[in-house]
N, C-alpha and C positions, 0 to 999 in steps of 0.2 A: 636269579631266575624267577619264573612265574610262581604265584601261589595257585595251586591246583585245587579245584573243587570237583567232587564226584557226586552225581545224582544217579540212582540206580533203581531199577525194578527188581523185586525179589526173584532169585533164581537165574540171574543173567551171568553169574560167574564174575561179577565186578570186583569182589573183594580180593581174589587171587591176583587179578590184573593190577589192582591198586598196590598190592604188596610188591609185585614185580617192578612196577614203575618207581615206587619209593626206593627200592634196592638199587636200581640202575642210576637214579638221579641222586642217591644219597639224601633223600628227603625223609622227614618224619611223617609217618602216617598217623593222622589224628582220627581214630575210630572210637567205638564204644569202650574198648579196653583201655585205650590211652586216657580217655576222659575219666573213666572210673578210677584209674590210678592217681589222677590229680584232683578228684572231686573234693577231697577233704580240705584242700587249700581254699575252696570257695564256699565251704560250709554246706556241701551237698553230700547226702548219703547215697548208698547204692539203691536203697528203696525209692528215694526221690528220683534218681535217674531213670529207673525202670518205669516209674509212674508217669513222668512228664516228657521224657525224651522222644522227640518227633511225634508228639501228640498235638492235635489242633487245640490251641488255647481259647478260652472264652472268658468273659469278664462280668459274670452275673452275681456270683456269690463270693463270700470271703474266701472259701476254699479255692474257687476258680482264680481269684487274684493271687493266692499263694502259688498256685500252679504256674501262672504266668510269670511270677517273680522268679521261681525256680528256673523256668525256661530261659528267661533273660540272663540269669546267672550262668547257665550252660553256654549261652552265646558269648558272654564275656570271656569264658575260658577258651572258646574257639578263637576269639579275636586276639587273645593274648598269645596263643600259639601262632596265629598268622603274623603277629608282630615280630616273632623271632625269625621269620623267613624260612624258605626251603621246606614247605609243608604241603601235605595233601589233606584237605578237610573232607572227610568221608561222610556224605549225607548231611543231615541236619540243616539244610537250607543254606549252605555256605555260599552258593552262587548268588543268592539273593541278599544275604547278610552283607556281602562285600560288593554289592552292585555299584558300578561306576568306577571301580579301580582298574587302571589300564594295564596292570601287570597280572591280571586274573585270567586263568585258563579254565573254562567251565566245561566239564565233561559229563555226558549223559550216556547211560547204558540201557538198552532195551532188547527184547527178543519176543517172538510169538508166545502167547500164553501157554499153549500146550507143551511147547519145548521147555519152558521154564518149569512147568509142573513136573515133567519127566526128569529134568536135571535135579531139581530139589528133592523129589521123592527118592531118587537113586542115591543122592549124597547122604540123606538123612535116614535111609532104610525105612521109608514111610509109605503108607498106603496112598496111592495117587489121589484118591478122593479127599483125603485129609490135606494133602499138599495143595490141592485146588482151593480148598477152604482157606488155608493159611495165607496163600499168595493173594487171593482176592482181598482178604482182610488187611494184609500188610499194604497192598497197593492203595486201598481206600484210605487207610490211615495216613500214609505218607503224602498222598495227593491232597488229602484234607488239611494236613499240616501246612503245606505250601500255600494252599488256597486261602485258608483263614488267617494265617500269620503274615504272609507276604502278598496276598491278593493277586496271585498269578496261577495260571493253569500249569500244573506240574509237567504236563506232556508237551507244552509249547516249545517247539525246537528253537525258537528265537531266544529262549532263555539260556542257550548253551552255545559254545563255540565248536564243539565236536560231539556228534551223536553216533554211537556205535551200536549196530545190531549184532550181538554176539553169536547169533546163529549163522551169520554170513562171513565173518572174519575170524581167523585164528587168534588166540590170545596173544601169541608172540607178535603178530603183525600189529595188533592194537597197541601193545606196549611200545613197540618201536615208533608208532605214529605219535603217541602222546609224548614220548621222550623228545622226539624231534620238534614237536610243537612247543614244548616247554622251553626250548633253547632259542626260540625265535627272537632275534635282536629287538624287535619292536616291544616285546614284553619287558626286556631289560631296560629299555629307554624310559619306560613309564614307572620305574621303581621309586624314584625320589618323590614325585608328586603323589603316587599312590600311598606311600607310607605316611605322608602328611594327612591324606584323607582318612587313612586307617585310624590315626590318633583321634580325629574328629568323631569317627564312628564309635570308637571305644568310649569317649566321653559321653556321647549321647546315650549309649547303652547303659553306662553307669547311672546316669540321671533317670532313665526309664526304670531301671531296676529298683532304685531307691523309692521312686514314686509308687511302684507296685507293692513294695514291702510295707509302705506306711499304712497304718490304720486310721490316719487323720484325714484321709481323703475317701469320699464315698464313690466317686465315679471319675473315670479318666477319658477326657476328650481332648487330648493334647497332641500337638505336633512338636517334636523336639529336634532342633538342629544345633550343631556346634561348629564353631570356627575358632581354632586356637583354644583359648581359655574362656571364650564367651559362648554362652548358651542362650538360644532364642526359643522362647516358649510361646506357642500360639494355640488357638482353639477356644474352648469355653468352659466355664465352671458355673456352679449354681449359686454361689454367694461370694461376697467380698472376702469373708473369712477363709473360704476355700482357696481363693486366689492367693492370699497372703501366705497361707500354709504351703501351697505348692512352691512358691518362690523361696520360702524359707528352707524347705527341704533341699531344693536344688542348690541353693547358696552354700550348703554344708557339704556338698559332694566334692571329693578330692579332685583337684584340677580345675574347678570352676572358680573364676575370678570375677566374672560379671554376668548378670542375667538380664536379658532383654525381655521384658514382660509385655506380651501382646495378647494376653488372655482377655476374653470378654465375659462379663458376668451376665448369665441368662437365667432368670428365675424359672423354676420348674413349671409353675402354673401357667405362665404366659407361653412357654414353649409348648406345653401340652395342648393348649387351645389352638395353636397354629397347626 
């Protein structure tokens, strides 16, 4: 069946719906708790998860590079869960991470702002003004994460297959709709080709993670694509030494047997003048 991804605004009640869908389909719900339980397998601590999870990454300082590397490692964990099949990836850009896969069912939850505030404040026994502040902050953070990391508007409906306004439909009706959609035969037909694509996505993410972890590279302007065991690297570097370093790092990544190097060496001074 389909790999389900869920994008949600804070206070929509999406989590309980996701739990109910997972129970009905006998899927694994991959949420923050599930990731935390498996974080040690990827060398991630709880502190790292709290610091970088669903935060927009940047690439200016060494600390920013470390954050981006941690984020890429979290994505590797998500991809490994997706590989097992029968999963719901809750948040964390799953719909964009797996873009192009034909067995993907992308779900989005939203609701009017004040209704979300009321629901969240009541659930958490919180002052409504504090709830407004937290929801605005959370929406800004999650939207920024998608914008900066995947270059997409978080609210664009074309990024999803089903969009639910939880103020207009009951949770039970939404659950039934998602369960029915997940059983669509067209999603089943795309499983074989999608799993091959997933392996390519995983290899590209491994390469990206190792490049981000390396202190031998100062700046990353790379595009990484994978096909089978071959990785194609394009973009530019600032020196011939940096080009060789990048290729060397990639060649050592597990699963890589061949590297197609299409990097261009662009000196900083000449680029700056242009």
